[in-house]
HTML snippet that shows the backbone in 3Dmol.js (N, CA, C, O; Angstrom):
<script src="https://3Dmol.org/build/3Dmol-min.js"></script>
<div id="view" style="width:600px;height:400px;position:relative"></div>
<script>
const pdb = `
ATOM      1  N   MET A   1     103.273  16.910 194.481  1.00  0.00           N
ATOM      2  CA  MET A   1     104.280  16.011 193.964  1.00  0.00           C
ATOM      3  C   MET A   1     103.720  15.298 192.741  1.00  0.00           C
ATOM      4  O   MET A   1     102.594  14.799 192.755  1.00  0.00           O
ATOM      5  N   ARG A   2     104.520  15.259 191.691  1.00  0.00           N
ATOM      6  CA  ARG A   2     104.103  14.563 190.477  1.00  0.00           C
ATOM      7  C   ARG A   2     104.789  13.216 190.427  1.00  0.00           C
ATOM      8  O   ARG A   2     105.892  13.043 190.946  1.00  0.00           O
ATOM      9  N   GLY A   3     104.136  12.281 189.809  1.00  0.00           N
ATOM     10  CA  GLY A   3     104.688  10.944 189.666  1.00  0.00           C
ATOM     11  C   GLY A   3     103.636  10.043 189.063  1.00  0.00           C
ATOM     12  O   GLY A   3     102.560  10.489 188.665  1.00  0.00           O
ATOM     13  N   GLN A   4     103.961   8.788 189.002  1.00  0.00           N
ATOM     14  CA  GLN A   4     103.019   7.804 188.474  1.00  0.00           C
ATOM     15  C   GLN A   4     101.842   7.653 189.426  1.00  0.00           C
ATOM     16  O   GLN A   4     102.041   7.511 190.632  1.00  0.00           O
ATOM     17  N   PRO A   5     100.614   7.681 188.904  1.00  0.00           N
ATOM     18  CA  PRO A   5      99.475   7.414 189.788  1.00  0.00           C
ATOM     19  C   PRO A   5      99.553   5.988 190.330  1.00  0.00           C
ATOM     20  O   PRO A   5     100.234   5.126 189.774  1.00  0.00           O
ATOM     21  N   LYS A   6      98.857   5.773 191.397  1.00  0.00           N
ATOM     22  CA  LYS A   6      98.861   4.437 192.003  1.00  0.00           C
ATOM     23  C   LYS A   6      98.162   3.439 191.089  1.00  0.00           C
ATOM     24  O   LYS A   6      97.086   3.705 190.553  1.00  0.00           O
ATOM     25  N   SER A   7      98.792   2.297 190.925  1.00  0.00           N
ATOM     26  CA  SER A   7      98.208   1.217 190.129  1.00  0.00           C
ATOM     27  C   SER A   7      97.237   0.416 190.994  1.00  0.00           C
ATOM     28  O   SER A   7      97.138   0.634 192.202  1.00  0.00           O
ATOM     29  N   GLU A   8      96.533  -0.502 190.364  1.00  0.00           N
ATOM     30  CA  GLU A   8      95.604  -1.367 191.110  1.00  0.00           C
ATOM     31  C   GLU A   8      96.349  -2.186 192.168  1.00  0.00           C
ATOM     32  O   GLU A   8      95.838  -2.375 193.272  1.00  0.00           O
ATOM     33  N   ILE A   9      97.544  -2.671 191.842  1.00  0.00           N
ATOM     34  CA  ILE A   9      98.307  -3.457 192.820  1.00  0.00           C
ATOM     35  C   ILE A   9      98.777  -2.562 193.965  1.00  0.00           C
ATOM     36  O   ILE A   9      98.780  -2.992 195.119  1.00  0.00           O
ATOM     37  N   ASP A  10      99.176  -1.318 193.662  1.00  0.00           N
ATOM     38  CA  ASP A  10      99.543  -0.372 194.723  1.00  0.00           C
ATOM     39  C   ASP A  10      98.372  -0.174 195.676  1.00  0.00           C
ATOM     40  O   ASP A  10      98.530  -0.246 196.895  1.00  0.00           O
ATOM     41  N   LEU A  11      97.196   0.077 195.108  1.00  0.00           N
ATOM     42  CA  LEU A  11      96.007   0.317 195.929  1.00  0.00           C
ATOM     43  C   LEU A  11      95.655  -0.908 196.763  1.00  0.00           C
ATOM     44  O   LEU A  11      95.232  -0.773 197.912  1.00  0.00           O
ATOM     45  N   TYR A  12      95.823  -2.096 196.201  1.00  0.00           N
ATOM     46  CA  TYR A  12      95.536  -3.326 196.944  1.00  0.00           C
ATOM     47  C   TYR A  12      96.476  -3.453 198.139  1.00  0.00           C
ATOM     48  O   TYR A  12      96.026  -3.684 199.261  1.00  0.00           O
ATOM     49  N   VAL A  13      97.785  -3.301 197.903  1.00  0.00           N
ATOM     50  CA  VAL A  13      98.774  -3.445 198.979  1.00  0.00           C
ATOM     51  C   VAL A  13      98.535  -2.403 200.063  1.00  0.00           C
ATOM     52  O   VAL A  13      98.540  -2.728 201.250  1.00  0.00           O
ATOM     53  N   ILE A  14      98.328  -1.162 199.662  1.00  0.00           N
ATOM     54  CA  ILE A  14      98.073  -0.096 200.634  1.00  0.00           C
ATOM     55  C   ILE A  14      96.798  -0.388 201.420  1.00  0.00           C
ATOM     56  O   ILE A  14      96.747  -0.159 202.629  1.00  0.00           O
ATOM     57  N   GLY A  15      95.775  -0.888 200.745  1.00  0.00           N
ATOM     58  CA  GLY A  15      94.526  -1.243 201.424  1.00  0.00           C
ATOM     59  C   GLY A  15      94.709  -2.355 202.443  1.00  0.00           C
ATOM     60  O   GLY A  15      94.126  -2.305 203.525  1.00  0.00           O
ATOM     61  N   GLU A  16      95.516  -3.359 202.108  1.00  0.00           N
ATOM     62  CA  GLU A  16      95.782  -4.452 203.052  1.00  0.00           C
ATOM     63  C   GLU A  16      96.510  -3.942 204.288  1.00  0.00           C
ATOM     64  O   GLU A  16      96.194  -4.334 205.411  1.00  0.00           O
ATOM     65  N   ILE A  17      97.480  -3.071 204.077  1.00  0.00           N
ATOM     66  CA  ILE A  17      98.225  -2.515 205.209  1.00  0.00           C
ATOM     67  C   ILE A  17      97.309  -1.649 206.067  1.00  0.00           C
ATOM     68  O   ILE A  17      97.367  -1.718 207.294  1.00  0.00           O
ATOM     69  N   LYS A  18      96.471  -0.842 205.442  1.00  0.00           N
ATOM     70  CA  LYS A  18      95.522  -0.012 206.199  1.00  0.00           C
ATOM     71  C   LYS A  18      94.553  -0.896 206.982  1.00  0.00           C
ATOM     72  O   LYS A  18      94.227  -0.596 208.130  1.00  0.00           O
ATOM     73  N   ARG A  19      94.093  -1.986 206.363  1.00  0.00           N
ATOM     74  CA  ARG A  19      93.176  -2.905 207.047  1.00  0.00           C
ATOM     75  C   ARG A  19      93.846  -3.485 208.293  1.00  0.00           C
ATOM     76  O   ARG A  19      93.235  -3.528 209.360  1.00  0.00           O
ATOM     77  N   LEU A  20      95.088  -3.927 208.164  1.00  0.00           N
ATOM     78  CA  LEU A  20      95.821  -4.462 209.319  1.00  0.00           C
ATOM     79  C   LEU A  20      96.037  -3.378 210.377  1.00  0.00           C
ATOM     80  O   LEU A  20      95.879  -3.626 211.572  1.00  0.00           O
ATOM     81  N   ARG A  21      96.398  -2.183 209.927  1.00  0.00           N
ATOM     82  CA  ARG A  21      96.652  -1.076 210.851  1.00  0.00           C
ATOM     83  C   ARG A  21      95.413  -0.771 211.680  1.00  0.00           C
ATOM     84  O   ARG A  21      95.488  -0.673 212.905  1.00  0.00           O
ATOM     85  N   THR A  22      94.276  -0.620 211.015  1.00  0.00           N
ATOM     86  CA  THR A  22      93.058  -0.259 211.742  1.00  0.00           C
ATOM     87  C   THR A  22      92.542  -1.422 212.591  1.00  0.00           C
ATOM     88  O   THR A  22      92.017  -1.203 213.683  1.00  0.00           O
ATOM     89  N   ALA A  23      92.687  -2.658 212.098  1.00  0.00           N
ATOM     90  CA  ALA A  23      92.239  -3.824 212.876  1.00  0.00           C
ATOM     91  C   ALA A  23      93.013  -3.946 214.184  1.00  0.00           C
ATOM     92  O   ALA A  23      92.493  -4.460 215.174  1.00  0.00           O
ATOM     93  N   ARG A  24      94.232  -3.482 214.184  1.00  0.00           N
ATOM     94  CA  ARG A  24      95.064  -3.558 215.395  1.00  0.00           C
ATOM     95  C   ARG A  24      95.040  -2.275 216.206  1.00  0.00           C
ATOM     96  O   ARG A  24      95.762  -2.141 217.193  1.00  0.00           O
ATOM     97  N   GLY A  25      94.208  -1.331 215.786  1.00  0.00           N
ATOM     98  CA  GLY A  25      94.068  -0.086 216.534  1.00  0.00           C
ATOM     99  C   GLY A  25      95.297   0.803 216.472  1.00  0.00           C
ATOM    100  O   GLY A  25      95.568   1.556 217.408  1.00  0.00           O
ATOM    101  N   ILE A  26      96.036   0.723 215.384  1.00  0.00           N
ATOM    102  CA  ILE A  26      97.245   1.534 215.226  1.00  0.00           C
ATOM    103  C   ILE A  26      96.883   2.779 214.414  1.00  0.00           C
ATOM    104  O   ILE A  26      96.363   2.674 213.303  1.00  0.00           O
ATOM    105  N   SER A  27      97.156   3.937 214.968  1.00  0.00           N
ATOM    106  CA  SER A  27      96.866   5.191 214.268  1.00  0.00           C
ATOM    107  C   SER A  27      97.915   5.446 213.185  1.00  0.00           C
ATOM    108  O   SER A  27      98.978   4.826 213.165  1.00  0.00           O
ATOM    109  N   GLN A  28      97.587   6.372 212.288  1.00  0.00           N
ATOM    110  CA  GLN A  28      98.572   6.769 211.283  1.00  0.00           C
ATOM    111  C   GLN A  28      99.813   7.346 211.956  1.00  0.00           C
ATOM    112  O   GLN A  28     100.933   7.098 211.512  1.00  0.00           O
ATOM    113  N   ALA A  29      99.618   8.114 213.022  1.00  0.00           N
ATOM    114  CA  ALA A  29     100.749   8.711 213.735  1.00  0.00           C
ATOM    115  C   ALA A  29     101.638   7.633 214.351  1.00  0.00           C
ATOM    116  O   ALA A  29     102.864   7.716 214.271  1.00  0.00           O
ATOM    117  N   ARG A  30     101.031   6.634 214.958  1.00  0.00           N
ATOM    118  CA  ARG A  30     101.816   5.565 215.580  1.00  0.00           C
ATOM    119  C   ARG A  30     102.565   4.750 214.525  1.00  0.00           C
ATOM    120  O   ARG A  30     103.740   4.433 214.706  1.00  0.00           O
ATOM    121  N   LEU A  31     101.891   4.410 213.427  1.00  0.00           N
ATOM    122  CA  LEU A  31     102.565   3.663 212.372  1.00  0.00           C
ATOM    123  C   LEU A  31     103.700   4.496 211.782  1.00  0.00           C
ATOM    124  O   LEU A  31     104.785   3.978 211.519  1.00  0.00           O
ATOM    125  N   GLY A  32     103.447   5.776 211.577  1.00  0.00           N
ATOM    126  CA  GLY A  32     104.501   6.656 211.081  1.00  0.00           C
ATOM    127  C   GLY A  32     105.709   6.659 211.996  1.00  0.00           C
ATOM    128  O   GLY A  32     106.845   6.600 211.525  1.00  0.00           O
ATOM    129  N   ALA A  33     105.478   6.726 213.302  1.00  0.00           N
ATOM    130  CA  ALA A  33     106.586   6.704 214.260  1.00  0.00           C
ATOM    131  C   ALA A  33     107.346   5.382 214.191  1.00  0.00           C
ATOM    132  O   ALA A  33     108.572   5.365 214.295  1.00  0.00           O
ATOM    133  N   MET A  34     106.629   4.280 214.018  1.00  0.00           N
ATOM    134  CA  MET A  34     107.274   2.965 213.928  1.00  0.00           C
ATOM    135  C   MET A  34     108.163   2.862 212.685  1.00  0.00           C
ATOM    136  O   MET A  34     109.172   2.156 212.690  1.00  0.00           O
ATOM    137  N   LEU A  35     107.778   3.573 211.625  1.00  0.00           N
ATOM    138  CA  LEU A  35     108.525   3.530 210.363  1.00  0.00           C
ATOM    139  C   LEU A  35     109.461   4.727 210.196  1.00  0.00           C
ATOM    140  O   LEU A  35     110.141   4.850 209.178  1.00  0.00           O
ATOM    141  N   ASP A  36     109.495   5.604 211.192  1.00  0.00           N
ATOM    142  CA  ASP A  36     110.266   6.849 211.127  1.00  0.00           C
ATOM    143  C   ASP A  36     109.773   7.732 209.976  1.00  0.00           C
ATOM    144  O   ASP A  36     110.562   8.326 209.241  1.00  0.00           O
ATOM    145  N   LEU A  37     108.446   7.800 209.843  1.00  0.00           N
ATOM    146  CA  LEU A  37     107.776   8.640 208.854  1.00  0.00           C
ATOM    147  C   LEU A  37     106.747   9.502 209.574  1.00  0.00           C
ATOM    148  O   LEU A  37     106.354   9.189 210.698  1.00  0.00           O
ATOM    149  N   SER A  38     106.312  10.576 208.941  1.00  0.00           N
ATOM    150  CA  SER A  38     105.280  11.411 209.563  1.00  0.00           C
ATOM    151  C   SER A  38     103.896  10.800 209.347  1.00  0.00           C
ATOM    152  O   SER A  38     103.678  10.038 208.405  1.00  0.00           O
ATOM    153  N   ASP A  39     102.969  11.150 210.237  1.00  0.00           N
ATOM    154  CA  ASP A  39     101.595  10.687 210.054  1.00  0.00           C
ATOM    155  C   ASP A  39     101.004  11.287 208.780  1.00  0.00           C
ATOM    156  O   ASP A  39     100.155  10.668 208.139  1.00  0.00           O
ATOM    157  N   ALA A  40     101.451  12.496 208.408  1.00  0.00           N
ATOM    158  CA  ALA A  40     100.969  13.108 207.165  1.00  0.00           C
ATOM    159  C   ALA A  40     101.385  12.265 205.961  1.00  0.00           C
ATOM    160  O   ALA A  40     100.616  12.117 205.011  1.00  0.00           O
ATOM    161  N   PHE A  41     102.595  11.713 205.997  1.00  0.00           N
ATOM    162  CA  PHE A  41     103.051  10.879 204.887  1.00  0.00           C
ATOM    163  C   PHE A  41     102.251   9.583 204.822  1.00  0.00           C
ATOM    164  O   PHE A  41     101.915   9.122 203.731  1.00  0.00           O
ATOM    165  N   ILE A  42     101.941   8.992 205.971  1.00  0.00           N
ATOM    166  CA  ILE A  42     101.096   7.788 205.983  1.00  0.00           C
ATOM    167  C   ILE A  42      99.734   8.135 205.377  1.00  0.00           C
ATOM    168  O   ILE A  42      99.182   7.352 204.604  1.00  0.00           O
ATOM    169  N   GLY A  43      99.198   9.296 205.723  1.00  0.00           N
ATOM    170  CA  GLY A  43      97.927   9.744 205.147  1.00  0.00           C
ATOM    171  C   GLY A  43      98.009   9.907 203.639  1.00  0.00           C
ATOM    172  O   GLY A  43      97.070   9.559 202.925  1.00  0.00           O
ATOM    173  N   GLN A  44      99.126  10.434 203.148  1.00  0.00           N
ATOM    174  CA  GLN A  44      99.312  10.575 201.704  1.00  0.00           C
ATOM    175  C   GLN A  44      99.367   9.209 201.031  1.00  0.00           C
ATOM    176  O   GLN A  44      98.791   9.014 199.961  1.00  0.00           O
ATOM    177  N   ILE A  45     100.059   8.269 201.657  1.00  0.00           N
ATOM    178  CA  ILE A  45     100.126   6.916 201.103  1.00  0.00           C
ATOM    179  C   ILE A  45      98.728   6.310 201.037  1.00  0.00           C
ATOM    180  O   ILE A  45      98.367   5.693 200.035  1.00  0.00           O
ATOM    181  N   GLU A  46      97.943   6.480 202.089  1.00  0.00           N
ATOM    182  CA  GLU A  46      96.611   5.874 202.145  1.00  0.00           C
ATOM    183  C   GLU A  46      95.582   6.605 201.279  1.00  0.00           C
ATOM    184  O   GLU A  46      94.494   6.078 201.049  1.00  0.00           O
ATOM    185  N   SER A  47      95.902   7.797 200.799  1.00  0.00           N
ATOM    186  CA  SER A  47      94.990   8.542 199.926  1.00  0.00           C
ATOM    187  C   SER A  47      95.139   8.056 198.488  1.00  0.00           C
ATOM    188  O   SER A  47      96.245   8.074 197.947  1.00  0.00           O
ATOM    189  N   PRO A  48      94.046   7.620 197.858  1.00  0.00           N
ATOM    190  CA  PRO A  48      94.150   7.154 196.474  1.00  0.00           C
ATOM    191  C   PRO A  48      94.523   8.265 195.492  1.00  0.00           C
ATOM    192  O   PRO A  48      94.977   7.982 194.383  1.00  0.00           O
ATOM    193  N   ARG A  49      94.337   9.520 195.886  1.00  0.00           N
ATOM    194  CA  ARG A  49      94.616  10.642 194.984  1.00  0.00           C
ATOM    195  C   ARG A  49      96.070  11.104 195.030  1.00  0.00           C
ATOM    196  O   ARG A  49      96.495  11.868 194.164  1.00  0.00           O
ATOM    197  N   HIS A  50      96.831  10.663 196.008  1.00  0.00           N
ATOM    198  CA  HIS A  50      98.226  11.081 196.143  1.00  0.00           C
ATOM    199  C   HIS A  50      99.136   9.993 195.595  1.00  0.00           C
ATOM    200  O   HIS A  50      98.804   8.810 195.673  1.00  0.00           O
ATOM    201  N   VAL A  51     100.277  10.378 195.043  1.00  0.00           N
ATOM    202  CA  VAL A  51     101.162   9.405 194.388  1.00  0.00           C
ATOM    203  C   VAL A  51     102.082   8.655 195.349  1.00  0.00           C
ATOM    204  O   VAL A  51     102.721   7.686 194.939  1.00  0.00           O
ATOM    205  N   SER A  52     102.171   9.070 196.609  1.00  0.00           N
ATOM    206  CA  SER A  52     103.086   8.420 197.558  1.00  0.00           C
ATOM    207  C   SER A  52     102.720   6.959 197.768  1.00  0.00           C
ATOM    208  O   SER A  52     101.545   6.599 197.840  1.00  0.00           O
ATOM    209  N   LYS A  53     103.764   6.117 197.866  1.00  0.00           N
ATOM    210  CA  LYS A  53     103.588   4.676 198.063  1.00  0.00           C
ATOM    211  C   LYS A  53     104.649   4.196 199.045  1.00  0.00           C
ATOM    212  O   LYS A  53     105.626   4.896 199.311  1.00  0.00           O
ATOM    213  N   TYR A  54     104.448   3.001 199.578  1.00  0.00           N
ATOM    214  CA  TYR A  54     105.471   2.382 200.406  1.00  0.00           C
ATOM    215  C   TYR A  54     106.606   1.868 199.523  1.00  0.00           C
ATOM    216  O   TYR A  54     106.371   1.389 198.414  1.00  0.00           O
ATOM    217  N   SER A  55     107.839   1.971 200.027  1.00  0.00           N
ATOM    218  CA  SER A  55     108.985   1.373 199.343  1.00  0.00           C
ATOM    219  C   SER A  55     109.080  -0.101 199.741  1.00  0.00           C
ATOM    220  O   SER A  55     108.408  -0.543 200.672  1.00  0.00           O
ATOM    221  N   LEU A  56     109.908  -0.845 199.041  1.00  0.00           N
ATOM    222  CA  LEU A  56     110.109  -2.256 199.405  1.00  0.00           C
ATOM    223  C   LEU A  56     110.694  -2.380 200.808  1.00  0.00           C
ATOM    224  O   LEU A  56     110.305  -3.273 201.560  1.00  0.00           O
ATOM    225  N   ASP A  57     111.621  -1.498 201.171  1.00  0.00           N
ATOM    226  CA  ASP A  57     112.174  -1.532 202.529  1.00  0.00           C
ATOM    227  C   ASP A  57     111.084  -1.273 203.566  1.00  0.00           C
ATOM    228  O   ASP A  57     111.055  -1.919 204.614  1.00  0.00           O
ATOM    229  N   GLN A  58     110.189  -0.331 203.276  1.00  0.00           N
ATOM    230  CA  GLN A  58     109.088  -0.050 204.198  1.00  0.00           C
ATOM    231  C   GLN A  58     108.134  -1.232 204.281  1.00  0.00           C
ATOM    232  O   GLN A  58     107.628  -1.540 205.360  1.00  0.00           O
ATOM    233  N   LEU A  59     107.878  -1.907 203.147  1.00  0.00           N
ATOM    234  CA  LEU A  59     107.022  -3.102 203.177  1.00  0.00           C
ATOM    235  C   LEU A  59     107.645  -4.184 204.046  1.00  0.00           C
ATOM    236  O   LEU A  59     106.938  -4.878 204.778  1.00  0.00           O
ATOM    237  N   ASN A  60     108.949  -4.330 203.971  1.00  0.00           N
ATOM    238  CA  ASN A  60     109.629  -5.304 204.820  1.00  0.00           C
ATOM    239  C   ASN A  60     109.483  -4.918 206.295  1.00  0.00           C
ATOM    240  O   ASN A  60     109.200  -5.774 207.134  1.00  0.00           O
ATOM    241  N   SER A  61     109.672  -3.645 206.608  1.00  0.00           N
ATOM    242  CA  SER A  61     109.502  -3.175 207.992  1.00  0.00           C
ATOM    243  C   SER A  61     108.066  -3.371 208.468  1.00  0.00           C
ATOM    244  O   SER A  61     107.841  -3.737 209.621  1.00  0.00           O
ATOM    245  N   LEU A  62     107.105  -3.133 207.600  1.00  0.00           N
ATOM    246  CA  LEU A  62     105.699  -3.350 207.957  1.00  0.00           C
ATOM    247  C   LEU A  62     105.430  -4.819 208.259  1.00  0.00           C
ATOM    248  O   LEU A  62     104.665  -5.134 209.171  1.00  0.00           O
ATOM    249  N   ALA A  63     106.050  -5.716 207.506  1.00  0.00           N
ATOM    250  CA  ALA A  63     105.884  -7.146 207.768  1.00  0.00           C
ATOM    251  C   ALA A  63     106.428  -7.497 209.149  1.00  0.00           C
ATOM    252  O   ALA A  63     105.832  -8.305 209.861  1.00  0.00           O
ATOM    253  N   VAL A  64     107.547  -6.901 209.532  1.00  0.00           N
ATOM    254  CA  VAL A  64     108.095  -7.124 210.878  1.00  0.00           C
ATOM    255  C   VAL A  64     107.116  -6.592 211.924  1.00  0.00           C
ATOM    256  O   VAL A  64     106.833  -7.270 212.912  1.00  0.00           O
ATOM    257  N   ILE A  65     106.602  -5.389 211.710  1.00  0.00           N
ATOM    258  CA  ILE A  65     105.659  -4.772 212.654  1.00  0.00           C
ATOM    259  C   ILE A  65     104.416  -5.638 212.828  1.00  0.00           C
ATOM    260  O   ILE A  65     103.953  -5.841 213.951  1.00  0.00           O
ATOM    261  N   PHE A  66     103.872  -6.150 211.723  1.00  0.00           N
ATOM    262  CA  PHE A  66     102.638  -6.933 211.774  1.00  0.00           C
ATOM    263  C   PHE A  66     102.878  -8.423 211.986  1.00  0.00           C
ATOM    264  O   PHE A  66     101.920  -9.190 212.085  1.00  0.00           O
ATOM    265  N   GLY A  67     104.139  -8.848 212.056  1.00  0.00           N
ATOM    266  CA  GLY A  67     104.446 -10.257 212.303  1.00  0.00           C
ATOM    267  C   GLY A  67     104.000 -11.172 211.178  1.00  0.00           C
ATOM    268  O   GLY A  67     103.452 -12.248 211.417  1.00  0.00           O
ATOM    269  N   CYS A  68     104.242 -10.734 209.947  1.00  0.00           N
ATOM    270  CA  CYS A  68     103.830 -11.529 208.788  1.00  0.00           C
ATOM    271  C   CYS A  68     104.929 -11.477 207.732  1.00  0.00           C
ATOM    272  O   CYS A  68     105.999 -10.911 207.959  1.00  0.00           O
ATOM    273  N   SER A  69     104.657 -12.062 206.599  1.00  0.00           N
ATOM    274  CA  SER A  69     105.568 -12.001 205.460  1.00  0.00           C
ATOM    275  C   SER A  69     105.164 -10.830 204.563  1.00  0.00           C
ATOM    276  O   SER A  69     103.978 -10.507 204.488  1.00  0.00           O
ATOM    277  N   PRO A  70     106.106 -10.191 203.888  1.00  0.00           N
ATOM    278  CA  PRO A  70     105.720  -9.141 202.944  1.00  0.00           C
ATOM    279  C   PRO A  70     104.738  -9.645 201.883  1.00  0.00           C
ATOM    280  O   PRO A  70     103.927  -8.871 201.374  1.00  0.00           O
ATOM    281  N   ARG A  71     104.806 -10.914 201.554  1.00  0.00           N
ATOM    282  CA  ARG A  71     103.887 -11.443 200.537  1.00  0.00           C
ATOM    283  C   ARG A  71     102.439 -11.466 201.030  1.00  0.00           C
ATOM    284  O   ARG A  71     101.515 -11.565 200.223  1.00  0.00           O
ATOM    285  N   ASP A  72     102.236 -11.377 202.340  1.00  0.00           N
ATOM    286  CA  ASP A  72     100.871 -11.339 202.871  1.00  0.00           C
ATOM    287  C   ASP A  72     100.134 -10.058 202.485  1.00  0.00           C
ATOM    288  O   ASP A  72      98.912  -9.985 202.620  1.00  0.00           O
ATOM    289  N   PHE A  73     100.859  -9.054 202.009  1.00  0.00           N
ATOM    290  CA  PHE A  73     100.228  -7.810 201.565  1.00  0.00           C
ATOM    291  C   PHE A  73      99.747  -7.909 200.119  1.00  0.00           C
ATOM    292  O   PHE A  73      99.038  -7.025 199.639  1.00  0.00           O
ATOM    293  N   LEU A  74     100.129  -8.984 199.422  1.00  0.00           N
ATOM    294  CA  LEU A  74      99.808  -9.143 198.001  1.00  0.00           C
ATOM    295  C   LEU A  74      98.569 -10.007 197.803  1.00  0.00           C
ATOM    296  O   LEU A  74      98.255 -10.842 198.651  1.00  0.00           O
ATOM    297  N   PRO A  75      97.859  -9.812 196.683  1.00  0.00           N
ATOM    298  CA  PRO A  75      96.696 -10.662 196.397  1.00  0.00           C
ATOM    299  C   PRO A  75      97.143 -12.080 196.047  1.00  0.00           C
ATOM    300  O   PRO A  75      98.284 -12.303 195.642  1.00  0.00           O
ATOM    301  N   GLU A  76      96.230 -13.025 196.209  1.00  0.00           N
ATOM    302  CA  GLU A  76      96.540 -14.418 195.870  1.00  0.00           C
ATOM    303  C   GLU A  76      96.710 -14.607 194.373  1.00  0.00           C
ATOM    304  O   GLU A  76      97.494 -15.450 193.938  1.00  0.00           O
ATOM    305  N   ARG A  77      95.990 -13.839 193.593  1.00  0.00           N
ATOM    306  CA  ARG A  77      96.027 -13.946 192.132  1.00  0.00           C
ATOM    307  C   ARG A  77      96.445 -12.594 191.540  1.00  0.00           C
ATOM    308  O   ARG A  77      96.237 -11.553 192.164  1.00  0.00           O
ATOM    309  N   PRO A  78      97.029 -12.608 190.346  1.00  0.00           N
ATOM    310  CA  PRO A  78      97.371 -11.338 189.701  1.00  0.00           C
ATOM    311  C   PRO A  78      96.122 -10.479 189.484  1.00  0.00           C
ATOM    312  O   PRO A  78      95.021 -10.990 189.279  1.00  0.00           O
ATOM    313  N   ILE A  79      96.322  -9.187 189.536  1.00  0.00           N
ATOM    314  CA  ILE A  79      95.239  -8.249 189.251  1.00  0.00           C
ATOM    315  C   ILE A  79      95.313  -7.922 187.766  1.00  0.00           C
ATOM    316  O   ILE A  79      96.344  -7.456 187.279  1.00  0.00           O
ATOM    317  N   ALA A  80      94.226  -8.164 187.049  1.00  0.00           N
ATOM    318  CA  ALA A  80      94.192  -7.918 185.604  1.00  0.00           C
ATOM    319  C   ALA A  80      94.296  -6.424 185.322  1.00  0.00           C
ATOM    320  O   ALA A  80      93.689  -5.607 186.015  1.00  0.00           O
ATOM    321  N   SER A  81      95.059  -6.083 184.313  1.00  0.00           N
ATOM    322  CA  SER A  81      95.182  -4.686 183.889  1.00  0.00           C
ATOM    323  C   SER A  81      93.882  -4.234 183.250  1.00  0.00           C
ATOM    324  O   SER A  81      93.149  -5.022 182.653  1.00  0.00           O
ATOM    325  N   LYS A  82      93.617  -2.938 183.393  1.00  0.00           N
ATOM    326  CA  LYS A  82      92.404  -2.377 182.780  1.00  0.00           C
ATOM    327  C   LYS A  82      92.691  -1.916 181.382  1.00  0.00           C
ATOM    328  O   LYS A  82      91.796  -1.414 180.702  1.00  0.00           O
TER     329      LYS A  82
END
`;
const viewer = $3Dmol.createViewer("view");
viewer.addModel(pdb, "pdb");
viewer.setStyle({}, {cartoon: {color: "spectrum"}});
viewer.zoomTo();
viewer.render();
</script>
């Protein structure tokens, strides 16, 4: 699949979600089932080399799953562009 590579903010958000997922012992397969996505797609999202990312609707669903606000996935300060 071709598309825009992941930006620094994409990688940060995906990393925060992965950190929460693993800290709670949730597998990619289980998270995929909770979001009605395949575990392979979760793996693609978590891979820095693949262009797949979470949508805003998925980020909202993840916030419900983790019992937090969607803004909790974002850094406290802007990430400077390279």
